[in-house]
A tleap script that builds the chain and sets N, CA, C and O, in Angstrom:
source leaprc.protein.ff14SB
mol = sequence {
  NMET ALA LEU GLN PRO ASP ASP VAL LEU ASP
  ALA ARG GLY LEU HIE CYS PRO LEU PRO LEU
  LEU LYS ALA LYS GLN SER LEU ALA ARG LEU
  ASN ASP GLY ALA VAL LEU HIE VAL LEU ALA
  THR ASP PRO GLY SER TRP ARG ASP PHE GLU
  SER PHE ILE ALA GLN SER ALA HIE GLU MET
  LEU ALA ARG GLU GLU ALA GLY ASP GLU TYR
  ARG TYR TRP ILE ARG LYS ASN GLY ASP GLY
  LEU CALA
}
set mol.1.N position { -2.735 9.941 10.663 }
set mol.1.CA position { -3.885 11.019 10.515 }
set mol.1.C position { -5.015 10.053 10.773 }
set mol.1.O position { -5.016 8.915 10.305 }
set mol.2.N position { -6.177 10.645 11.691 }
set mol.2.CA position { -7.179 9.985 12.352 }
set mol.2.C position { -7.999 9.875 11.420 }
set mol.2.O position { -8.726 8.890 11.553 }
set mol.3.N position { -8.205 10.547 10.428 }
set mol.3.CA position { -9.529 10.796 9.519 }
set mol.3.C position { -9.651 9.233 8.870 }
set mol.3.O position { -8.671 8.566 8.539 }
set mol.4.N position { -10.655 8.917 8.790 }
set mol.4.CA position { -11.176 7.594 7.986 }
set mol.4.C position { -11.846 7.980 6.743 }
set mol.4.O position { -13.005 8.390 6.675 }
set mol.5.N position { -10.953 7.805 5.660 }
set mol.5.CA position { -11.844 7.959 4.176 }
set mol.5.C position { -12.588 6.776 3.825 }
set mol.5.O position { -12.381 5.588 4.072 }
set mol.6.N position { -13.544 7.398 3.164 }
set mol.6.CA position { -14.604 6.552 2.222 }
set mol.6.C position { -13.910 5.798 1.239 }
set mol.6.O position { -14.158 4.624 0.967 }
set mol.7.N position { -12.731 6.746 0.532 }
set mol.7.CA position { -11.986 6.220 -0.648 }
set mol.7.C position { -10.895 6.889 -0.684 }
set mol.7.O position { -10.803 8.091 -0.433 }
set mol.8.N position { -9.697 5.903 -1.103 }
set mol.8.CA position { -8.542 6.501 -1.266 }
set mol.8.C position { -8.156 6.550 -2.750 }
set mol.8.O position { -8.545 5.670 -3.519 }
set mol.9.N position { -7.463 7.480 -3.119 }
set mol.9.CA position { -6.992 7.526 -4.751 }
set mol.9.C position { -5.468 7.714 -4.510 }
set mol.9.O position { -4.978 8.582 -3.787 }
set mol.10.N position { -4.754 6.728 -5.256 }
set mol.10.CA position { -3.359 6.602 -5.209 }
set mol.10.C position { -3.074 7.114 -6.665 }
set mol.10.O position { -3.363 6.523 -7.706 }
set mol.11.N position { -2.332 8.560 -6.507 }
set mol.11.CA position { -1.950 9.193 -7.791 }
set mol.11.C position { -0.654 9.421 -7.830 }
set mol.11.O position { -0.121 10.366 -8.411 }
set mol.12.N position { 0.044 8.319 -7.038 }
set mol.12.CA position { 1.539 8.711 -6.774 }
set mol.12.C position { 2.299 8.260 -8.093 }
set mol.12.O position { 2.205 7.136 -8.587 }
set mol.13.N position { 2.978 9.184 -8.532 }
set mol.13.CA position { 3.844 8.854 -9.947 }
set mol.13.C position { 3.173 9.595 -11.149 }
set mol.13.O position { 3.743 9.777 -12.225 }
set mol.14.N position { 1.740 10.055 -10.817 }
set mol.14.CA position { 1.271 11.001 -12.012 }
set mol.14.C position { 1.770 12.382 -11.742 }
set mol.14.O position { 2.141 12.816 -10.652 }
set mol.15.N position { 1.729 12.984 -12.834 }
set mol.15.CA position { 2.138 14.505 -12.893 }
set mol.15.C position { 0.915 15.366 -13.411 }
set mol.15.O position { -0.091 14.932 -13.972 }
set mol.16.N position { 1.190 16.551 -13.133 }
set mol.16.CA position { 0.221 17.501 -12.970 }
set mol.16.C position { -0.328 17.569 -14.610 }
set mol.16.O position { 0.443 17.505 -15.568 }
set mol.17.N position { -1.491 17.680 -14.698 }
set mol.17.CA position { -2.875 17.812 -13.651 }
set mol.17.C position { -3.398 16.597 -13.380 }
set mol.17.O position { -4.565 16.558 -12.988 }
set mol.18.N position { -2.763 15.565 -13.509 }
set mol.18.CA position { -3.483 14.105 -13.660 }
set mol.18.C position { -3.929 13.845 -12.032 }
set mol.18.O position { -5.024 13.292 -11.928 }
set mol.19.N position { -3.312 14.129 -10.885 }
set mol.19.CA position { -3.628 13.805 -9.613 }
set mol.19.C position { -5.091 14.694 -9.469 }
set mol.19.O position { -6.082 14.076 -9.078 }
set mol.20.N position { -5.190 15.920 -9.739 }
set mol.20.CA position { -6.293 16.540 -9.725 }
set mol.20.C position { -7.503 16.356 -10.545 }
set mol.20.O position { -8.651 16.535 -10.139 }
set mol.21.N position { -7.141 15.966 -11.797 }
set mol.21.CA position { -8.238 15.271 -12.514 }
set mol.21.C position { -8.702 13.984 -12.208 }
set mol.21.O position { -9.799 13.666 -12.668 }
set mol.22.N position { -8.001 13.077 -11.431 }
set mol.22.CA position { -8.610 11.790 -11.093 }
set mol.22.C position { -9.140 12.091 -9.724 }
set mol.22.O position { -10.070 11.349 -9.406 }
set mol.23.N position { -8.793 12.984 -8.828 }
set mol.23.CA position { -9.526 13.450 -7.458 }
set mol.23.C position { -10.720 13.862 -8.078 }
set mol.23.O position { -11.687 13.160 -7.786 }
set mol.24.N position { -10.940 14.825 -8.870 }
set mol.24.CA position { -12.400 15.194 -9.388 }
set mol.24.C position { -13.268 13.993 -9.726 }
set mol.24.O position { -14.396 13.876 -9.249 }
set mol.25.N position { -12.748 13.127 -10.530 }
set mol.25.CA position { -13.447 11.884 -10.959 }
set mol.25.C position { -13.937 11.110 -9.821 }
set mol.25.O position { -15.130 10.813 -9.753 }
set mol.26.N position { -13.032 10.736 -8.854 }
set mol.26.CA position { -13.425 10.302 -7.464 }
set mol.26.C position { -14.500 10.958 -6.912 }
set mol.26.O position { -15.607 10.419 -6.907 }
set mol.27.N position { -14.311 12.100 -6.425 }
set mol.27.CA position { -15.229 12.864 -5.802 }
set mol.27.C position { -16.698 12.999 -6.567 }
set mol.27.O position { -17.714 13.331 -5.956 }
set mol.28.N position { -16.676 12.738 -7.788 }
set mol.28.CA position { -17.786 12.454 -8.511 }
set mol.28.C position { -18.650 11.481 -8.097 }
set mol.28.O position { -19.865 11.658 -7.998 }
set mol.29.N position { -17.935 10.205 -7.789 }
set mol.29.CA position { -18.322 9.082 -7.541 }
set mol.29.C position { -18.779 8.780 -6.213 }
set mol.29.O position { -19.243 7.664 -5.978 }
set mol.30.N position { -18.691 9.709 -5.271 }
set mol.30.CA position { -19.064 9.640 -3.862 }
set mol.30.C position { -20.101 10.356 -3.467 }
set mol.30.O position { -20.426 11.406 -4.022 }
set mol.31.N position { -20.811 9.765 -2.304 }
set mol.31.CA position { -21.792 10.528 -1.795 }
set mol.31.C position { -21.382 11.758 -1.105 }
set mol.31.O position { -20.325 11.819 -0.477 }
set mol.32.N position { -22.246 12.787 -1.218 }
set mol.32.CA position { -22.218 13.992 -0.369 }
set mol.32.C position { -21.586 13.876 1.273 }
set mol.32.O position { -22.284 13.092 1.917 }
set mol.33.N position { -20.825 14.267 1.820 }
set mol.33.CA position { -20.198 14.160 3.130 }
set mol.33.C position { -19.022 12.969 3.071 }
set mol.33.O position { -18.434 12.614 4.092 }
set mol.34.N position { -18.778 12.451 1.880 }
set mol.34.CA position { -17.806 11.263 2.118 }
set mol.34.C position { -16.625 12.042 2.008 }
set mol.34.O position { -16.618 13.217 1.640 }
set mol.35.N position { -15.360 11.203 2.415 }
set mol.35.CA position { -13.871 11.698 2.545 }
set mol.35.C position { -13.188 10.983 1.378 }
set mol.35.O position { -13.381 9.780 1.201 }
set mol.36.N position { -12.478 11.624 0.663 }
set mol.36.CA position { -11.711 10.830 -0.109 }
set mol.36.C position { -10.006 11.432 0.359 }
set mol.36.O position { -9.735 12.555 0.785 }
set mol.37.N position { -9.179 10.436 0.146 }
set mol.37.CA position { -7.895 10.712 0.988 }
set mol.37.C position { -6.757 10.458 -0.543 }
set mol.37.O position { -6.625 9.365 -1.093 }
set mol.38.N position { -6.261 11.367 -0.855 }
set mol.38.CA position { -5.358 11.254 -2.122 }
set mol.38.C position { -4.019 11.308 -1.932 }
set mol.38.O position { -3.540 12.247 -1.296 }
set mol.39.N position { -3.321 10.431 -2.393 }
set mol.39.CA position { -1.725 10.224 -2.245 }
set mol.39.C position { -1.154 10.762 -3.475 }
set mol.39.O position { -1.646 10.368 -4.532 }
set mol.40.N position { -0.245 11.554 -3.503 }
set mol.40.CA position { 0.484 12.160 -4.749 }
set mol.40.C position { 1.933 12.470 -4.471 }
set mol.40.O position { 2.355 12.787 -3.359 }
set mol.41.N position { 2.667 12.354 -5.566 }
set mol.41.CA position { 4.201 12.592 -5.525 }
set mol.41.C position { 4.612 13.685 -6.398 }
set mol.41.O position { 5.807 13.947 -6.537 }
set mol.42.N position { 3.458 14.507 -7.149 }
set mol.42.CA position { 3.696 15.641 -7.709 }
set mol.42.C position { 3.777 17.109 -6.869 }
set mol.42.O position { 2.781 17.774 -6.585 }
set mol.43.N position { 4.749 17.366 -6.634 }
set mol.43.CA position { 5.039 18.844 -5.693 }
set mol.43.C position { 3.870 19.951 -6.035 }
set mol.43.O position { 3.331 20.646 -5.173 }
set mol.44.N position { 3.555 19.996 -7.525 }
set mol.44.CA position { 2.426 20.754 -8.156 }
set mol.44.C position { 1.179 20.533 -7.631 }
set mol.44.O position { 0.360 21.449 -7.551 }
set mol.45.N position { 0.908 19.236 -7.206 }
set mol.45.CA position { -0.625 18.988 -6.549 }
set mol.45.C position { -0.828 20.019 -5.253 }
set mol.45.O position { -1.898 20.599 -5.070 }
set mol.46.N position { 0.125 20.149 -4.531 }
set mol.46.CA position { -0.131 21.194 -3.410 }
set mol.46.C position { -0.749 22.493 -3.748 }
set mol.46.O position { -1.648 23.005 -3.082 }
set mol.47.N position { -0.228 23.001 -4.812 }
set mol.47.CA position { -0.903 24.332 -5.435 }
set mol.47.C position { -2.364 23.947 -6.110 }
set mol.47.O position { -3.359 24.633 -5.880 }
set mol.48.N position { -2.393 22.835 -6.926 }
set mol.48.CA position { -3.274 22.744 -7.604 }
set mol.48.C position { -4.651 22.362 -6.461 }
set mol.48.O position { -5.665 23.058 -6.527 }
set mol.49.N position { -4.567 21.314 -5.534 }
set mol.49.CA position { -5.546 20.959 -4.763 }
set mol.49.C position { -6.104 22.318 -3.916 }
set mol.49.O position { -7.292 22.532 -3.674 }
set mol.50.N position { -4.965 23.191 -3.521 }
set mol.50.CA position { -5.359 24.501 -2.860 }
set mol.50.C position { -6.228 25.406 -3.438 }
set mol.50.O position { -7.137 25.982 -2.841 }
set mol.51.N position { -5.925 25.533 -4.672 }
set mol.51.CA position { -6.912 26.334 -6.113 }
set mol.51.C position { -8.293 25.625 -6.032 }
set mol.51.O position { -9.404 26.144 -5.916 }
set mol.52.N position { -7.981 24.426 -6.115 }
set mol.52.CA position { -9.658 23.744 -6.571 }
set mol.52.C position { -10.408 23.840 -5.365 }
set mol.52.O position { -11.611 24.077 -5.481 }
set mol.53.N position { -9.845 23.679 -4.049 }
set mol.53.CA position { -10.696 23.849 -3.006 }
set mol.53.C position { -11.228 25.105 -2.791 }
set mol.53.O position { -12.299 25.253 -2.202 }
set mol.54.N position { -10.461 26.173 -3.292 }
set mol.54.CA position { -10.809 27.693 -3.099 }
set mol.54.C position { -11.939 28.021 -3.951 }
set mol.54.O position { -12.627 29.036 -3.837 }
set mol.55.N position { -12.094 27.060 -4.852 }
set mol.55.CA position { -12.965 27.269 -5.896 }
set mol.55.C position { -14.255 26.539 -5.863 }
set mol.55.O position { -15.132 26.906 -6.645 }
set mol.56.N position { -14.460 25.640 -5.127 }
set mol.56.CA position { -15.352 24.655 -4.962 }
set mol.56.C position { -15.998 24.456 -3.500 }
set mol.56.O position { -15.246 24.700 -2.557 }
set mol.57.N position { -17.059 24.119 -3.267 }
set mol.57.CA position { -17.775 23.942 -2.080 }
set mol.57.C position { -17.184 22.558 -1.192 }
set mol.57.O position { -17.654 22.215 -0.107 }
set mol.58.N position { -16.237 21.967 -1.787 }
set mol.58.CA position { -15.872 20.849 -1.156 }
set mol.58.C position { -14.644 21.376 -0.110 }
set mol.58.O position { -14.071 22.450 -0.298 }
set mol.59.N position { -14.322 20.473 1.015 }
set mol.59.CA position { -13.681 21.021 2.203 }
set mol.59.C position { -12.363 20.304 2.383 }
set mol.59.O position { -12.421 19.096 2.612 }
set mol.60.N position { -11.186 20.889 2.310 }
set mol.60.CA position { -10.047 20.132 2.705 }
set mol.60.C position { -9.911 19.927 4.152 }
set mol.60.O position { -9.714 20.888 4.894 }
set mol.61.N position { -9.986 18.976 4.500 }
set mol.61.CA position { -10.033 18.328 5.907 }
set mol.61.C position { -8.648 18.673 6.684 }
set mol.61.O position { -8.515 19.308 7.730 }
set mol.62.N position { -7.680 18.084 5.885 }
set mol.62.CA position { -6.392 17.987 6.201 }
set mol.62.C position { -5.365 17.750 4.862 }
set mol.62.O position { -5.749 17.244 3.807 }
set mol.63.N position { -4.132 18.169 5.098 }
set mol.63.CA position { -3.062 17.983 3.974 }
set mol.63.C position { -1.682 18.074 4.791 }
set mol.63.O position { -1.343 18.854 5.681 }
set mol.64.N position { -0.998 17.000 4.176 }
set mol.64.CA position { 0.486 16.967 4.649 }
set mol.64.C position { 1.433 16.432 3.777 }
set mol.64.O position { 1.206 15.647 2.856 }
set mol.65.N position { 2.638 16.957 4.157 }
set mol.65.CA position { 3.722 16.683 3.106 }
set mol.65.C position { 4.464 15.701 4.109 }
set mol.65.O position { 4.738 16.023 5.265 }
set mol.66.N position { 4.747 14.518 3.567 }
set mol.66.CA position { 5.755 13.307 4.099 }
set mol.66.C position { 6.748 13.087 3.267 }
set mol.66.O position { 6.499 12.410 2.270 }
set mol.67.N position { 7.854 13.507 3.433 }
set mol.67.CA position { 8.647 13.321 2.538 }
set mol.67.C position { 8.623 13.686 0.857 }
set mol.67.O position { 8.575 14.873 0.537 }
set mol.68.N position { 8.649 12.897 0.068 }
set mol.68.CA position { 8.218 13.287 -1.325 }
set mol.68.C position { 6.738 12.716 -1.606 }
set mol.68.O position { 6.368 12.416 -2.741 }
set mol.69.N position { 6.091 12.621 -0.691 }
set mol.69.CA position { 4.597 12.451 -0.714 }
set mol.69.C position { 3.640 13.297 -0.218 }
set mol.69.O position { 3.795 13.714 0.930 }
set mol.70.N position { 2.478 13.705 -0.987 }
set mol.70.CA position { 1.884 14.662 -0.428 }
set mol.70.C position { 0.281 14.054 -0.239 }
set mol.70.O position { -0.232 13.287 -1.054 }
set mol.71.N position { -0.396 14.554 1.002 }
set mol.71.CA position { -1.553 13.591 1.260 }
set mol.71.C position { -2.517 14.762 1.570 }
set mol.71.O position { -2.174 15.766 2.196 }
set mol.72.N position { -3.841 14.522 1.039 }
set mol.72.CA position { -4.871 15.172 0.982 }
set mol.72.C position { -6.174 14.545 1.588 }
set mol.72.O position { -6.509 13.418 1.223 }
set mol.73.N position { -6.917 15.240 2.501 }
set mol.73.CA position { -8.300 14.292 2.940 }
set mol.73.C position { -9.334 15.658 2.583 }
set mol.73.O position { -9.271 16.776 3.093 }
set mol.74.N position { -10.337 15.138 1.489 }
set mol.74.CA position { -11.273 16.051 1.094 }
set mol.74.C position { -12.623 15.397 1.489 }
set mol.74.O position { -12.975 14.218 1.444 }
set mol.75.N position { -13.349 16.648 1.938 }
set mol.75.CA position { -14.897 16.025 2.036 }
set mol.75.C position { -15.822 16.682 0.983 }
set mol.75.O position { -15.792 17.900 0.804 }
set mol.76.N position { -16.621 15.886 0.309 }
set mol.76.CA position { -17.309 16.201 -0.641 }
set mol.76.C position { -18.666 16.922 -0.389 }
set mol.76.O position { -19.519 16.410 0.337 }
set mol.77.N position { -18.824 17.976 -0.930 }
set mol.77.CA position { -19.966 18.697 -0.705 }
set mol.77.C position { -20.890 18.953 -1.450 }
set mol.77.O position { -20.603 19.822 -2.273 }
set mol.78.N position { -22.121 18.475 -1.528 }
set mol.78.CA position { -22.952 18.461 -2.780 }
set mol.78.C position { -22.960 19.642 -4.011 }
set mol.78.O position { -23.324 19.420 -5.166 }
set mol.79.N position { -22.572 20.680 -3.596 }
set mol.79.CA position { -22.719 21.782 -4.579 }
set mol.79.C position { -21.254 22.056 -5.000 }
set mol.79.O position { -21.068 23.177 -5.474 }
set mol.80.N position { -20.230 21.273 -4.916 }
set mol.80.CA position { -18.919 21.212 -4.985 }
set mol.80.C position { -18.841 21.337 -6.595 }
set mol.80.O position { -19.787 20.965 -7.289 }
set mol.81.N position { -17.770 21.832 -7.099 }
set mol.81.CA position { -17.362 21.690 -8.951 }
set mol.81.C position { -16.562 20.357 -8.804 }
set mol.81.O position { -15.334 20.392 -8.730 }
set mol.82.N position { -17.196 19.284 -8.766 }
set mol.82.CA position { -16.397 17.781 -8.827 }
set mol.82.C position { -15.994 17.650 -10.213 }
set mol.82.O position { -15.382 16.649 -10.585 }
savepdb mol mol.pdb
quit
């Protein structure tokens, strides 16, 4: 993926809802416009991140599934619910 993240969250091995909770914490620490790259292995994270983005002002730049790993690139928007 050509996106250059400002921070990377390795949530592999964590089970729902921890990948999303840790991503929210990471987004809260980032500046507006920054990109967070999340690595997860929990299949439920696909649905969790989709719902979170739909309810927030943050932007899902990309997401992909690679084997047993799920990868998300999220841009923080200032009025998002981080």
